[in-house]
N, C-alpha and C positions, 0 to 999 in steps of 0.2 A: 345772524346776530350783528348788530351795529356797534362799532367801536366809537364811543362818544368822546367828546373833548371835555375833560375836567378843567374847570376854571380855577387855576392855582391861586390867583389873587382873590377871588371870591372866597375860596376855602380859608385862606389866611385871614381875611378881613372878618369873616363870621367867627372864626376861632378866637381872634383877638377880642372881639366884642363880647363873646360868651364868657371868656375868662375874666373880664372886668366886672361881671355881675355876681355879687355874692349869692351863693345858693347851697349852704349846708342843708342836709336832709331836714325837712320840716320848715324850711325858710326859702321856698322856691317860687313864690308868687311872681317876683320880678322877671326871673328867667323864663318862666312859662309864658308870660306876656310877650317877652322879646321873641321867642320862637314862634308864638302865635302870629305876631305881626309879620315875621318873615314868611310864614306859610301863606298869609294873605297876599303878600307881595308876589309870591310865586303862583297865586291863584289855585292853591290846594285846599279843598274843603277839609275841615277838621272839627272835632268836638273836644270839650274839656270833660273829663270824667268827674264823678262825685268827689274823688279824693284830690283832683287837681292835675292829673296827668293829661297828656295830649294824645289823641287818636286821630290821625289824618288818613285820607283816602286817596290813593292813586287808582283810577278806574282802569280795568282791563276788559278783555273780550268776554271773560267769564267772571261772575260775581261770587260764586260759592261752589266748592270750598276754595279758599285762597291762602294768602301768605302774609307775614308781617316781618318788618325789620325794626328792631328795638335798640335804643340807646338811652342812657340815663342822664338827666339834667342835674341831679343832686350831687354834692361833693361831701367830703369829710369836713369837719369843723369842730366847734366846741360850744359849751354852754356854761354860764356862770353857775357854779355850785354853791359858793359861799362868799359873803362879804367879810373880809378879814380885818382884824383890829389894826393892822398896819397900813390900811388904806388901799390894799391890793385885793385882787380877786382870785379865788380858787376856781379851778376849771375841771370839767369832765369832758371827755371826747365825744363827738358825734361821729359814728362810724368807727371802724377799727384802724387806729394808727398810733404810732409810738410817740410818746412825749419827747423822745430824742429829736424828732423833726419839728416839734413845736418850739423848742428852745431858740430864741432869737427871732421868731416870726413876728412880723408886723400884722396887727389884727384890727378889726373894727367890732365894737360892741354896739348892738342895736337895742335901744331902750323901748319900753312900751309907749312912750310919748313920741316916738319917731326920731329921737335924737341919736346921733352917731358919735361914738367916742373912739379915738385912736389909742393904740397902746402897743406894748411889746410883751411877749411871753418870755419870762426869764426863769432860770433855775433859782431855788431858794438862796443859794450861795453863788452870787453872780460876779463877785469882785475878787480877783486874785490879790489885789492890794490889801484886802481885808481878811480873806480866808486862806490865802496861799494855796497849798496843795489840797486843801479840803474841797476846793472847786472841782478837782478831778476825781475825787473819791465819792461824790454824791451818787446815789442810786438813780436809775432811770425809771421814772414812773410819773403819773399825773399828779401824785401827791407831792412831788418834788419840784413842781413849777408853780408860778403865779403870774398873774397879768398885772403889769404896771401901766396904769393909764397916764396919758399925757394931759393930766388935769391936776390941780393942786389938791391931792388926796393924801392925808396923813393918818386917817382913822376911819372907822365905820360911819361916823357922823357925816364926813365929807362925801362918802359914797352915797349915803341916803339923800344928801342934798342934790346930787346929780340924778336922783331917781333911777338908780340902777338896782335891779332886783335879781334874786335867784331865778334862774330860768331864762335870762336874757341870752339871745343868740350871739355867738362870736364867730366871725368869718375871717379866714386867713387870707391875707393879701397875696395875689398870684405872683407878683414880681416877674411878669412876662417879658421875655426877650426873644425876639425872632431874629436869627442871625442870617447873614448873607450867604453862608454855606449850607443853609437848609435846616440846621438844628434849631429846635424850639425848646427853650427852657421856661418852665412855668409850673406853679402849683396847679392842680385841678385839671391837668390834661386828661385824666381819668374822670369823667368820660366826655368832657367837652370837645376833645379832639374827635371822638367818635361821632358826636352830634354834627360837627362841622363836616365830616366826611359823608355822612348820610345826606345832609342838605346839598352838598356839592354834587353828589351823584344824582340826586333827584333833579336838581336844576339842569344838569347835562342831558338827562333822559328826556325831560320835558322840552328842552330847546331843540332836540333832534326830532321831535314830533313822533316818537316811537309809541306804538300801541302795544301795551303789555298783554301777555297771554291771560293773566288772571289779575284780579284786584290785588294791590299791594298796600297794606296798611303801615304807615309810619308811626311808630309808637315811641313816645318820649316819656319815660317814667321819672318819678320824683323821690323814690325811697329805696333805690338799689343799695346804697351804702349801709342801710340798716336792715337789709334782708328781705323786704317784701316786694320791691321792684315791680316786675310784670305780673304779679299774682292776680291783679284785678283789672287789667287794661285791655284784655283781648276780646275781640268778637268771637262768638262761639263757632263761627265758620272758618276760623283760621286753622289750617291743617299743618302748616310748618312755619317756624319762626327763626329768624337769623338774628342773633345778638351781636352787636358791635361794641367792643370794649378793649381795654388795654391788655397787652401781653407783658411778660416780666423778664426782660433780659437780665441774666445774673449767672453766677457760677452754677453749673449743673442744669441750666436751662438751654433750650434751643432757640428761644426767641431772639429777634434782632430789631434794631430801630429802623430797619429798611425792609421794603417789601411787606407782604401780608404774612402774619403768623396765624395759622389755622390750628385751633385747639382740638385735640383728639379726646381729651378728658380733663376735668377739673376735680375739685374735692367732692363734688356731688355725684361723680361717676362719668362714664363715657357719654359723648354726644352721639346723636343719631348717625349710624354708619352710612346710610344712603345719602343723607343730606351733606354730611361732611365730605364724603368722597366726590359728590357732585361739585362742591366748591373747589376741591383739588383739581378736578378735571377742567373746570372753567379757567383756573390759573394756567394749567398746561396749554389749553387750547388758545388762550389769548396772551400767552407769554407774559404773565404777571409774576414777578419774582415772589417767591413764597417759601415758607418753611413750616414744619409741624412742631407742636410742643404739647406738653402735659403740665398742668398747673396743680401743685400740691396743696397750697393753702389759699384757695381762690374759689369763689362762686360768683355767678352773674345772674342777669335777668332770666336766663333760661331755667335755672334751678327753681326760682320762685314761681315761674309759670307752671312748671310740671308739678311741683309740690302742691299747688293750689287745685290740682285735679284736671288741668287742661290736657286733652288727648291730642298732643301735637308732637311733631318731629322738631328737634332743636339743634342748632349748631352755633359755633362762636368763631367769628373772625376778628382779628386783633391787630393793633398797631403797637409796636414795641415801645414801652415807656420805661426807661432806666430809672431806678429808685422810685418805684411806684409807691404812692401814699407818703412820699418824702419830698426830696428836691427833684422833681420830675423833669425828664427830658425825652423828646422824641425827635423825629426827622420828617420833613415834609414828604420825602420819598415814601415813607410808610403810609401816610395819610392819602396821598394820591393813589397808591397801589390799592388800598382798601376801597377808595371811592370807585376806582375802575372795576374791581371785583363786584361791588354792589350794583353797578350799572349793568353788568352782564347777568348777574343773578336776577334782577328785576325782569330782564327780557327772556330768561330761560323758562322752559316748561317745568312745572313743579315736580318734585320727586314722586308724587302720588299718581302721576299720569302714566298709563300703560304705553300709549303711543305718543311720542314726542312731537309728531307732525300733525296731530289732530286734537282739537279741543271740541269734542262732541258731547253727546248727552251724558248724564250722570253714570250710566252703566259702563262707560269707558274708564271710569275711575275705580281701580281695585281697592280693596280694603287697605287701610293704613297698616304698614308693617309687612306687606306682601313683598 
């Protein structure tokens, strides 16, 4: 197995560019085009599914059964729920996240006419000079915040003049800061950092001229944050799928912002024993720093793929993101470690092979689950 060189600057550049593209679930056209253009530059063939996800193909010595690596392009965000009589906008969240982390956020509203309006999400009582201690006593909920546009808006008539409607998408500004010591602060690291790691690993494997043992499909989904994710993006010959997403460093968790976090189980249940332990073995064999963790309130593309009826093994490799779905932070060490693991996984024999040294006829492949 070849140890490839992960291009750190490429990974950071792609990540920065991804983070600047608004892509709340349901509003992912621009980021799909961006990733498609990058796949063209890397000369990787791909197709767009009916729903708008990306399915790319890295050819191997065997075409079927094969494997997939999935990361999602969509992020949390919001939508205009109501035009208010005070000239502000009521919001509902896209994806599951607390209004606590929306307070103070700079956002962009996208109108049907293609116009973009900037604004700030504020609590209903936003001035201590006016409300004093009432500011601190407000409940935390989406009914307790509103969007103040940076436009002359004092009533609903003004909002109608701007042609803002119920159902307009609201994207949260990332506020990206890449620090010299390797820390990366930004909204939407979940899962754009995973996408960047997948692309960096793929670029390194292609540059090294490595022939893969079986086809590897790169899958970029567009609805993970709202639950459907990889439910309809797989080829039927995919026998195992590796999801790349964020881990959750916090009290009571074993995740870190360094190395790879390998998930043993999430809220949908345990991941495949054989595939998960294969990843652990690859970390040991290639001296990739790693830790294991279990996520209690978390599901990923693996769950949606299995729930849709796909007969596949699944596993989850993660990069630690502190304050996930909030004010997110990770470290470049975690992303490079994930990319290294992905490069070795692409080169390894699939878990459904009986003989790791031979890729022979179909009868050499035992039944899944053996």
